[in-house]
py3Dmol code that shows the C-alpha trace and the ligand (Angstrom):
import py3Dmol

protein = """\
ATOM      1  CA  MET A   1       8.758  -5.150 -24.214  1.00  0.00           C
ATOM      2  CA  ALA A   2       8.680  -4.667 -27.986  1.00  0.00           C
ATOM      3  CA  SER A   3       5.802  -2.322 -28.817  1.00  0.00           C
ATOM      4  CA  ASN A   4       4.145  -4.861 -31.157  1.00  0.00           C
ATOM      5  CA  ALA A   5       4.561  -7.778 -28.726  1.00  0.00           C
ATOM      6  CA  PRO A   6       1.265  -9.476 -27.858  1.00  0.00           C
ATOM      7  CA  VAL A   7      -0.288  -8.850 -24.451  1.00  0.00           C
ATOM      8  CA  LEU A   8      -2.802 -11.593 -23.696  1.00  0.00           C
ATOM      9  CA  ILE A   9      -4.994 -11.825 -20.617  1.00  0.00           C
ATOM     10  CA  LEU A  10      -6.544 -15.070 -19.394  1.00  0.00           C
ATOM     11  CA  LEU A  11      -9.702 -14.399 -17.385  1.00  0.00           C
ATOM     12  CA  GLY A  12     -11.621 -17.000 -15.410  1.00  0.00           C
ATOM     13  CA  PRO A  13     -12.338 -18.213 -11.875  1.00  0.00           C
ATOM     14  CA  PRO A  14      -9.920 -20.344  -9.863  1.00  0.00           C
ATOM     15  CA  GLY A  15      -9.774 -23.777 -11.480  1.00  0.00           C
ATOM     16  CA  ALA A  16     -10.692 -22.579 -14.978  1.00  0.00           C
ATOM     17  CA  GLY A  17      -7.269 -23.696 -16.245  1.00  0.00           C
ATOM     18  CA  LYS A  18      -5.525 -20.334 -16.643  1.00  0.00           C
ATOM     19  CA  GLY A  19      -2.156 -21.559 -15.383  1.00  0.00           C
ATOM     20  CA  THR A  20      -2.246 -24.820 -17.330  1.00  0.00           C
ATOM     21  CA  GLN A  21      -3.176 -23.082 -20.560  1.00  0.00           C
ATOM     22  CA  ALA A  22      -0.722 -20.208 -20.035  1.00  0.00           C
ATOM     23  CA  ARG A  23       2.111 -22.720 -19.772  1.00  0.00           C
ATOM     24  CA  MET A  24       0.967 -24.357 -22.989  1.00  0.00           C
ATOM     25  CA  LEU A  25       0.836 -20.986 -24.751  1.00  0.00           C
ATOM     26  CA  GLU A  26       4.412 -20.397 -23.593  1.00  0.00           C
ATOM     27  CA  GLU A  27       5.428 -23.632 -25.313  1.00  0.00           C
ATOM     28  CA  ASP A  28       3.352 -23.076 -28.431  1.00  0.00           C
ATOM     29  CA  PHE A  29       4.052 -19.382 -29.057  1.00  0.00           C
ATOM     30  CA  GLY A  30       7.218 -18.490 -27.136  1.00  0.00           C
ATOM     31  CA  LEU A  31       5.330 -16.037 -24.932  1.00  0.00           C
ATOM     32  CA  VAL A  32       6.060 -15.547 -21.231  1.00  0.00           C
ATOM     33  CA  GLN A  33       3.504 -16.462 -18.551  1.00  0.00           C
ATOM     34  CA  LEU A  34       3.171 -13.803 -15.867  1.00  0.00           C
ATOM     35  CA  SER A  35       1.221 -15.206 -12.922  1.00  0.00           C
ATOM     36  CA  THR A  36       0.744 -12.740 -10.087  1.00  0.00           C
ATOM     37  CA  GLY A  37      -0.300 -15.692  -7.889  1.00  0.00           C
ATOM     38  CA  ASP A  38       3.088 -17.369  -8.509  1.00  0.00           C
ATOM     39  CA  MET A  39       4.887 -14.067  -7.858  1.00  0.00           C
ATOM     40  CA  LEU A  40       3.006 -13.573  -4.589  1.00  0.00           C
ATOM     41  CA  ARG A  41       3.658 -17.175  -3.473  1.00  0.00           C
ATOM     42  CA  ALA A  42       7.370 -16.617  -4.179  1.00  0.00           C
ATOM     43  CA  ALA A  43       7.251 -13.409  -2.098  1.00  0.00           C
ATOM     44  CA  VAL A  44       5.547 -15.285   0.760  1.00  0.00           C
ATOM     45  CA  ALA A  45       8.118 -18.108   0.576  1.00  0.00           C
ATOM     46  CA  SER A  46      11.066 -15.722   0.646  1.00  0.00           C
ATOM     47  CA  GLY A  47       9.542 -13.610   3.443  1.00  0.00           C
ATOM     48  CA  THR A  48       9.722 -10.208   1.726  1.00  0.00           C
ATOM     49  CA  GLU A  49       7.681  -7.334   3.162  1.00  0.00           C
ATOM     50  CA  ALA A  50       5.095  -7.749   0.381  1.00  0.00           C
ATOM     51  CA  GLY A  51       4.973 -11.485   1.092  1.00  0.00           C
ATOM     52  CA  ARG A  52       4.410 -10.951   4.804  1.00  0.00           C
ATOM     53  CA  LYS A  53       1.511  -8.599   4.066  1.00  0.00           C
ATOM     54  CA  ALA A  54      -0.016 -10.911   1.434  1.00  0.00           C
ATOM     55  CA  LYS A  55       0.165 -14.240   3.282  1.00  0.00           C
ATOM     56  CA  ALA A  56      -2.951 -14.073   5.482  1.00  0.00           C
ATOM     57  CA  VAL A  57      -5.010 -12.444   2.722  1.00  0.00           C
ATOM     58  CA  MET A  58      -4.144 -15.256   0.312  1.00  0.00           C
ATOM     59  CA  GLU A  59      -4.869 -17.953   2.894  1.00  0.00           C
ATOM     60  CA  ALA A  60      -8.322 -16.412   3.421  1.00  0.00           C
ATOM     61  CA  GLY A  61      -9.026 -16.500  -0.326  1.00  0.00           C
ATOM     62  CA  GLN A  62      -9.275 -12.696  -0.564  1.00  0.00           C
ATOM     63  CA  LEU A  63      -7.504 -10.392  -3.014  1.00  0.00           C
ATOM     64  CA  VAL A  64      -4.160  -8.829  -2.124  1.00  0.00           C
ATOM     65  CA  SER A  65      -4.145  -5.012  -2.348  1.00  0.00           C
ATOM     66  CA  ASP A  66      -3.660  -3.427  -5.757  1.00  0.00           C
ATOM     67  CA  ASP A  67      -0.559  -1.561  -4.499  1.00  0.00           C
ATOM     68  CA  ILE A  68       1.306  -4.744  -3.635  1.00  0.00           C
ATOM     69  CA  VAL A  69       0.250  -6.623  -6.777  1.00  0.00           C
ATOM     70  CA  LEU A  70       1.052  -3.722  -9.098  1.00  0.00           C
ATOM     71  CA  ALA A  71       4.508  -3.209  -7.607  1.00  0.00           C
ATOM     72  CA  ILE A  72       5.330  -6.895  -8.098  1.00  0.00           C
ATOM     73  CA  LEU A  73       3.951  -6.969 -11.640  1.00  0.00           C
ATOM     74  CA  LYS A  74       5.713  -3.758 -12.753  1.00  0.00           C
ATOM     75  CA  ASP A  75       8.996  -5.103 -11.500  1.00  0.00           C
ATOM     76  CA  ARG A  76       8.483  -8.352 -13.431  1.00  0.00           C
ATOM     77  CA  MET A  77       7.433  -6.522 -16.618  1.00  0.00           C
ATOM     78  CA  SER A  78      10.643  -4.514 -16.560  1.00  0.00           C
ATOM     79  CA  GLN A  79      12.736  -7.658 -17.039  1.00  0.00           C
ATOM     80  CA  PRO A  80      14.104  -8.349 -20.534  1.00  0.00           C
ATOM     81  CA  ASP A  81      12.606 -11.826 -21.069  1.00  0.00           C
ATOM     82  CA  VAL A  82       9.107 -10.381 -21.573  1.00  0.00           C
ATOM     83  CA  ALA A  83      10.197  -8.816 -24.884  1.00  0.00           C
ATOM     84  CA  LYS A  84       8.395 -11.319 -27.114  1.00  0.00           C
ATOM     85  CA  GLY A  85       5.044 -10.896 -25.439  1.00  0.00           C
ATOM     86  CA  ILE A  86       3.179 -11.970 -22.323  1.00  0.00           C
ATOM     87  CA  ILE A  87       0.256 -14.025 -21.095  1.00  0.00           C
ATOM     88  CA  LEU A  88      -1.176 -12.509 -17.937  1.00  0.00           C
ATOM     89  CA  ASP A  89      -2.541 -15.254 -15.687  1.00  0.00           C
ATOM     90  CA  GLY A  90      -4.526 -14.053 -12.686  1.00  0.00           C
ATOM     91  CA  PHE A  91      -4.020 -10.368 -13.469  1.00  0.00           C
ATOM     92  CA  PRO A  92      -5.812  -7.986 -13.681  1.00  0.00           C
ATOM     93  CA  ARG A  93      -8.335  -8.938 -11.007  1.00  0.00           C
ATOM     94  CA  THR A  94      -9.866  -5.534 -10.178  1.00  0.00           C
ATOM     95  CA  ASP A  95     -10.943  -2.382 -12.061  1.00  0.00           C
ATOM     96  CA  GLY A  96      -7.962  -0.563 -10.588  1.00  0.00           C
ATOM     97  CA  GLN A  97      -5.513  -3.191 -11.849  1.00  0.00           C
ATOM     98  CA  ALA A  98      -7.048  -3.121 -15.337  1.00  0.00           C
ATOM     99  CA  ALA A  99      -6.715   0.678 -15.477  1.00  0.00           C
ATOM    100  CA  ALA A 100      -3.125   0.516 -14.195  1.00  0.00           C
ATOM    101  CA  LEU A 101      -2.270  -2.084 -16.831  1.00  0.00           C
ATOM    102  CA  ASP A 102      -3.684   0.140 -19.578  1.00  0.00           C
ATOM    103  CA  GLY A 103      -1.521   2.988 -18.250  1.00  0.00           C
ATOM    104  CA  LEU A 104       1.620   0.864 -18.115  1.00  0.00           C
ATOM    105  CA  LEU A 105       1.096  -0.403 -21.649  1.00  0.00           C
ATOM    106  CA  SER A 106       0.188   2.951 -23.186  1.00  0.00           C
ATOM    107  CA  ALA A 107       3.408   4.456 -21.820  1.00  0.00           C
ATOM    108  CA  ASN A 108       5.090   1.969 -24.163  1.00  0.00           C
ATOM    109  CA  GLY A 109       2.719   2.563 -27.120  1.00  0.00           C
ATOM    110  CA  GLN A 110       0.906  -0.703 -26.426  1.00  0.00           C
ATOM    111  CA  LYS A 111      -2.499  -2.022 -25.484  1.00  0.00           C
ATOM    112  CA  VAL A 112      -4.091  -5.313 -24.542  1.00  0.00           C
ATOM    113  CA  THR A 113      -4.107  -7.578 -27.613  1.00  0.00           C
ATOM    114  CA  ALA A 114      -6.808  -9.961 -26.365  1.00  0.00           C
ATOM    115  CA  ALA A 115      -8.575 -10.846 -23.130  1.00  0.00           C
ATOM    116  CA  ILE A 116      -9.735 -14.451 -23.286  1.00  0.00           C
ATOM    117  CA  SER A 117     -12.409 -15.529 -20.849  1.00  0.00           C
ATOM    118  CA  LEU A 118     -12.292 -19.227 -19.936  1.00  0.00           C
ATOM    119  CA  GLU A 119     -15.968 -20.048 -19.406  1.00  0.00           C
ATOM    120  CA  VAL A 120     -16.670 -22.731 -16.793  1.00  0.00           C
ATOM    121  CA  ASP A 121     -19.344 -23.889 -14.327  1.00  0.00           C
ATOM    122  CA  ASP A 122     -18.621 -22.720 -10.791  1.00  0.00           C
ATOM    123  CA  GLU A 123     -19.810 -25.965  -9.187  1.00  0.00           C
ATOM    124  CA  ALA A 124     -17.132 -27.957 -10.992  1.00  0.00           C
ATOM    125  CA  MET A 125     -14.356 -25.616  -9.876  1.00  0.00           C
ATOM    126  CA  VAL A 126     -14.247 -26.723  -6.237  1.00  0.00           C
ATOM    127  CA  GLY A 127     -13.410 -30.301  -7.305  1.00  0.00           C
ATOM    128  CA  ARG A 128     -10.955 -29.175  -9.948  1.00  0.00           C
ATOM    129  CA  VAL A 129      -8.988 -26.964  -7.582  1.00  0.00           C
ATOM    130  CA  SER A 130      -9.103 -29.298  -4.572  1.00  0.00           C
ATOM    131  CA  GLY A 131      -7.394 -32.123  -6.507  1.00  0.00           C
ATOM    132  CA  ARG A 132      -4.481 -30.251  -7.990  1.00  0.00           C
ATOM    133  CA  TYR A 133      -0.766 -30.392  -7.217  1.00  0.00           C
ATOM    134  CA  THR A 134       2.415 -29.121  -8.821  1.00  0.00           C
ATOM    135  CA  CYS A 135       5.924 -30.406  -9.429  1.00  0.00           C
ATOM    136  CA  ALA A 136       8.775 -28.237  -8.156  1.00  0.00           C
ATOM    137  CA  CYS A 137       9.477 -27.428 -11.870  1.00  0.00           C
ATOM    138  CA  GLY A 138       6.031 -25.822 -12.141  1.00  0.00           C
ATOM    139  CA  GLU A 139       4.250 -28.552 -14.109  1.00  0.00           C
ATOM    140  CA  GLY A 140       0.670 -28.949 -12.853  1.00  0.00           C
ATOM    141  CA  TYR A 141      -1.146 -32.218 -12.177  1.00  0.00           C
ATOM    142  CA  HIS A 142      -4.537 -33.308 -10.848  1.00  0.00           C
ATOM    143  CA  ASP A 143      -5.613 -36.354  -8.807  1.00  0.00           C
ATOM    144  CA  GLN A 144      -8.435 -37.025 -11.237  1.00  0.00           C
ATOM    145  CA  PHE A 145      -7.779 -35.245 -14.525  1.00  0.00           C
ATOM    146  CA  LYS A 146      -4.025 -35.270 -15.118  1.00  0.00           C
ATOM    147  CA  GLN A 147      -1.800 -37.805 -13.364  1.00  0.00           C
ATOM    148  CA  PRO A 148       1.858 -38.212 -14.397  1.00  0.00           C
ATOM    149  CA  ALA A 149       2.448 -41.199 -16.734  1.00  0.00           C
ATOM    150  CA  LYS A 150       4.604 -42.824 -14.020  1.00  0.00           C
ATOM    151  CA  ALA A 151       3.062 -42.335 -10.578  1.00  0.00           C
ATOM    152  CA  GLY A 152       5.073 -39.937  -8.430  1.00  0.00           C
ATOM    153  CA  THR A 153       7.410 -38.805 -11.234  1.00  0.00           C
ATOM    154  CA  CYS A 154       6.998 -35.583 -13.181  1.00  0.00           C
ATOM    155  CA  ASP A 155       6.503 -36.143 -16.942  1.00  0.00           C
ATOM    156  CA  LYS A 156       8.318 -32.941 -17.702  1.00  0.00           C
ATOM    157  CA  CYS A 157      11.471 -32.954 -15.546  1.00  0.00           C
ATOM    158  CA  GLY A 158      11.576 -36.410 -13.916  1.00  0.00           C
ATOM    159  CA  GLY A 159      11.390 -34.784 -10.472  1.00  0.00           C
ATOM    160  CA  THR A 160       9.651 -36.480  -7.546  1.00  0.00           C
ATOM    161  CA  SER A 161       8.912 -33.496  -5.328  1.00  0.00           C
ATOM    162  CA  PHE A 162       5.326 -32.252  -5.557  1.00  0.00           C
ATOM    163  CA  LYS A 163       3.390 -29.688  -3.558  1.00  0.00           C
ATOM    164  CA  ARG A 164      -0.194 -28.575  -2.954  1.00  0.00           C
ATOM    165  CA  ARG A 165      -1.171 -24.943  -2.411  1.00  0.00           C
ATOM    166  CA  ALA A 166      -2.338 -23.872   1.051  1.00  0.00           C
ATOM    167  CA  ASP A 167      -5.386 -22.148  -0.487  1.00  0.00           C
ATOM    168  CA  ASP A 168      -6.500 -25.106  -2.641  1.00  0.00           C
ATOM    169  CA  ASN A 169      -9.010 -26.456  -0.125  1.00  0.00           C
ATOM    170  CA  ALA A 170     -12.791 -26.464  -0.626  1.00  0.00           C
ATOM    171  CA  GLU A 171     -13.527 -23.723   1.927  1.00  0.00           C
ATOM    172  CA  THR A 172     -10.946 -21.270   0.583  1.00  0.00           C
ATOM    173  CA  VAL A 173     -11.886 -22.040  -3.021  1.00  0.00           C
ATOM    174  CA  ARG A 174     -15.445 -20.922  -2.239  1.00  0.00           C
ATOM    175  CA  GLU A 175     -14.078 -17.607  -0.906  1.00  0.00           C
ATOM    176  CA  ARG A 176     -11.902 -17.239  -4.017  1.00  0.00           C
ATOM    177  CA  LEU A 177     -14.929 -17.844  -6.244  1.00  0.00           C
ATOM    178  CA  LYS A 178     -16.831 -15.121  -4.370  1.00  0.00           C
ATOM    179  CA  ALA A 179     -13.925 -12.704  -4.824  1.00  0.00           C
ATOM    180  CA  TYR A 180     -13.802 -13.585  -8.515  1.00  0.00           C
ATOM    181  CA  HIS A 181     -17.480 -12.823  -9.082  1.00  0.00           C
ATOM    182  CA  ALA A 182     -17.493  -9.634  -7.006  1.00  0.00           C
ATOM    183  CA  GLN A 183     -14.246  -8.060  -8.209  1.00  0.00           C
ATOM    184  CA  THR A 184     -12.912  -9.773 -11.344  1.00  0.00           C
ATOM    185  CA  ALA A 185     -15.882 -10.926 -13.451  1.00  0.00           C
ATOM    186  CA  PRO A 186     -16.834  -7.270 -14.230  1.00  0.00           C
ATOM    187  CA  LEU A 187     -13.604  -7.072 -16.256  1.00  0.00           C
ATOM    188  CA  ILE A 188     -15.235  -9.288 -18.901  1.00  0.00           C
ATOM    189  CA  ALA A 189     -17.535  -6.370 -19.784  1.00  0.00           C
ATOM    190  CA  TYR A 190     -14.605  -3.931 -19.535  1.00  0.00           C
ATOM    191  CA  TYR A 191     -12.631  -5.787 -22.216  1.00  0.00           C
ATOM    192  CA  GLU A 192     -15.744  -6.416 -24.285  1.00  0.00           C
ATOM    193  CA  GLY A 193     -16.192  -2.623 -24.380  1.00  0.00           C
ATOM    194  CA  LYS A 194     -12.658  -2.280 -25.678  1.00  0.00           C
ATOM    195  CA  GLY A 195     -13.360  -4.814 -28.457  1.00  0.00           C
ATOM    196  CA  VAL A 196     -10.658  -7.279 -27.343  1.00  0.00           C
ATOM    197  CA  LEU A 197     -12.741  -9.917 -25.539  1.00  0.00           C
ATOM    198  CA  GLN A 198     -12.880 -13.543 -26.690  1.00  0.00           C
ATOM    199  CA  LYS A 199     -14.752 -16.315 -24.868  1.00  0.00           C
ATOM    200  CA  ILE A 200     -14.041 -20.024 -24.957  1.00  0.00           C
ATOM    201  CA  ASP A 201     -15.770 -23.009 -23.406  1.00  0.00           C
ATOM    202  CA  ALA A 202     -13.236 -24.306 -20.883  1.00  0.00           C
ATOM    203  CA  MET A 203     -15.196 -27.268 -19.478  1.00  0.00           C
ATOM    204  CA  GLY A 204     -13.778 -29.803 -21.950  1.00  0.00           C
ATOM    205  CA  ALA A 205     -10.470 -31.646 -22.307  1.00  0.00           C
ATOM    206  CA  ILE A 206      -7.234 -29.722 -21.698  1.00  0.00           C
ATOM    207  CA  ALA A 207      -5.972 -30.562 -25.214  1.00  0.00           C
ATOM    208  CA  ASP A 208      -9.165 -29.256 -26.875  1.00  0.00           C
ATOM    209  CA  ILE A 209      -8.987 -25.993 -24.930  1.00  0.00           C
ATOM    210  CA  ARG A 210      -5.321 -25.673 -25.932  1.00  0.00           C
ATOM    211  CA  THR A 211      -6.332 -25.992 -29.602  1.00  0.00           C
ATOM    212  CA  ALA A 212      -9.152 -23.457 -29.293  1.00  0.00           C
ATOM    213  CA  LEU A 213      -6.902 -20.988 -27.499  1.00  0.00           C
ATOM    214  CA  GLY A 214      -4.109 -21.506 -30.018  1.00  0.00           C
ATOM    215  CA  GLN A 215      -6.473 -20.568 -32.843  1.00  0.00           C
ATOM    216  CA  ILE A 216      -7.414 -17.348 -31.099  1.00  0.00           C
ATOM    217  CA  VAL A 217      -3.802 -16.464 -30.362  1.00  0.00           C
ATOM    218  CA  GLN A 218      -2.771 -17.196 -33.930  1.00  0.00           C
ATOM    219  CA  GLY A 219      -5.522 -14.876 -35.122  1.00  0.00           C
ATOM    220  CA  VAL A 220      -4.507 -11.938 -32.964  1.00  0.00           C
ATOM    221  CA  ALA A 221      -0.793 -12.365 -32.362  1.00  0.00           C
ATOM    222  CA  ALA A 222       0.690 -14.061 -35.402  1.00  0.00           C
TER     223      ALA A 222
END
"""
ligand_1 = """\
23
AMP
P -3.865 -17.503 -8.180
O -2.583 -18.276 -8.168
O -4.001 -16.634 -9.385
O -5.070 -18.370 -7.945
O -3.787 -16.499 -6.933
C -3.706 -16.979 -5.605
C -4.025 -15.860 -4.638
O -3.059 -14.811 -4.793
C -5.372 -15.180 -4.850
O -6.433 -15.871 -4.196
C -5.112 -13.811 -4.240
O -5.113 -13.864 -2.832
C -3.677 -13.550 -4.684
N -3.600 -12.879 -6.015
C -3.056 -13.379 -7.163
N -3.134 -12.494 -8.168
C -3.761 -11.400 -7.647
C -4.158 -10.154 -8.182
N -3.953 -9.845 -9.486
N -4.772 -9.277 -7.350
C -5.000 -9.563 -6.040
N -4.665 -10.733 -5.473
C -4.053 -11.649 -6.262
"""
view = py3Dmol.view(width=600, height=400)
view.addModel(protein, "pdb")
view.setStyle({"model": 0}, {"cartoon": {"style": "trace"}})
view.addModel(ligand_1, "xyz")
view.setStyle({"model": 1}, {"stick": {}})
view.zoomTo()
view.show()
């Protein structure tokens, strides 16, 4: 990665909109979304050793071990398409991951450009997550908040094959929220201490959050 390339982190509980907004930032700024959740789901689907170890942990709504996540992320960060800068979505999630990220970046003369916390109400997250589904192309939809213009057809690619995540059910979402508060929320203070934290209200419309995020990114990464 170029040493002046932006490194953005999206922080927030499941359902806060990290994936949706990261994809929009890709479009708006030419950055690359790195979602450790997507990487782990791909590992599970292809039956790698890491995937076999991660599967049950993910289905229970717990966090996969730092070792597995870091190995997958490092491998992805070594690929050439990340050169223009990255948006980390769902990583780091623990103190250990945040420290490892700092180490990885500093080896390349870099540091985190901004950590943006998407601020939401927990109670609303169970409904948000339970209703979501994704096209095979990666475009996200929601039963209530974001239906395709033509029912059953993806706005983005015209595809008709959609899927729902195994862990997007109310019971597992509650476990994921617990894991977020116990292990990930402390990172808000960690990045505040480093002077790179920004907070935005993420309870409103997707388009308004996109605008607010875009202004922040323009300020730090233009
Ligand atoms: P996500 O797609 O970000 O909601 O992640 C889905 C699941 O993958 C989480 O509930 C965890 O089990 C696992 N996961 C994703 N990213 C991480 C991470 N950085 N550290 C540990 N587990 C993760």
